[in-house]
C-alpha positions, 0 to 999 in steps of 0.5 A, a space after each residue: 795189754 797190747 801196745 805199739 809205737 807209732 812210726 815216727 815214735 811220738 805217739 804210743 797206742 795201748 789197749 786193754 779191757 774195761 773194768 767190771 766194777 765201773 757201771 754203765 757202758 764203760 763196764 763192758 768195753 775195751 778201750 784203746 788209748 793213744 798217748 803223745 809220749 813227748 807231751 805226756 798226755 792222752 790224745 785219744 780214747 777209743 772204745 773197742 767193740 761192744 763187750 768187756 774183751 781185752 785188746 790183743 794187739 794193736 798196730 800203726 799203719 806205715 804212715 802213722 795215720 791209722 791204727 788197728 786193734 784186735 780183740 779176743 773175739 776175732 774183731 779187728 778195727 781200723 781207727 783214723 788218727 785225723 778224725 779219731 773215728 773208726 773207719 772199718 770193722 771186720 769180724 773175719 776171725 773166729 777166735 782170738 787174734 794174736 797178730 797183726 801187721 800192715 803191708 808197707 804201702 798200708 793197702 792191706 792188713 794181715 790178721 792171725 788168729 787161734 782159729 788157724 788162719 791168717 787173713 789178708 784184708 783191705 782195712 778200708 772196705 773190710 773185705 778179705 783179699 786172701 785166707 791162708 791156713 796154718 795146719 795145726 797151728 796159729 800165728 803169734 807174729 806176722 811180718 811183710 817183706 819190704 816189697 809187700 810181696 811176701 807174708 811171713 808168720 811165726 807160729 806158737 810152735 816155732 814153725 815159719 811160713 812165708 806166702 806170696 802175698 798176692 796169691 797165697 802160694 807157699 814160698 817157704 815153710 820151716 818146721 820148728 
C-alpha cells in the first residue's frame, strides 16, 4: 500500500485496493484512509477511482490541508482535508503513476509515470502546466527544490534528472 505522513506528523494517509470478495461497489474501489495516529482512529475513508485498482502513491500538500492519491491507471486525485471531498481529478498519465510530489508552495503537483513522463499540473483545476519526457525510463521518485524552481526525478535505472520547473529545460542529467 501507498502511505504518507502529514507535515505535522499527526495524520497518516494510506491507500490500497478493495476486496474482490466483498459484493457491490466496495468490491471494485480503491480506498484511501486518513488516520489520526495520536488518537488511533480513522478520520476519513475516501473512494479513489471507480475500479478495483491499487493506490500507488499518496502525498500531503505542504500545509497538510490536501491529500493527493494516484493509481495504476494514471489517475491522480486531490482531496481536501477540511471537507473530506475530492477537489480535482486528473487522468494525465497513461500508465501507472509511480511518484507524486507537491511544490513547496502547494500550487503545483508533479506526477511521474511508467509512460516515461513527468507532468507538472495545477492541483485545483487539474490543468497540465508542463510535460517532461524521460527517454527510455520512468520516475520512481520526485522532489522539488526548496524554492520550487527545480524539479528532480530519480529513475528505476538509477539516473537523476533535474529540470527548471517553470520551463522544463534540463538543468542536470546524471546517468546511472
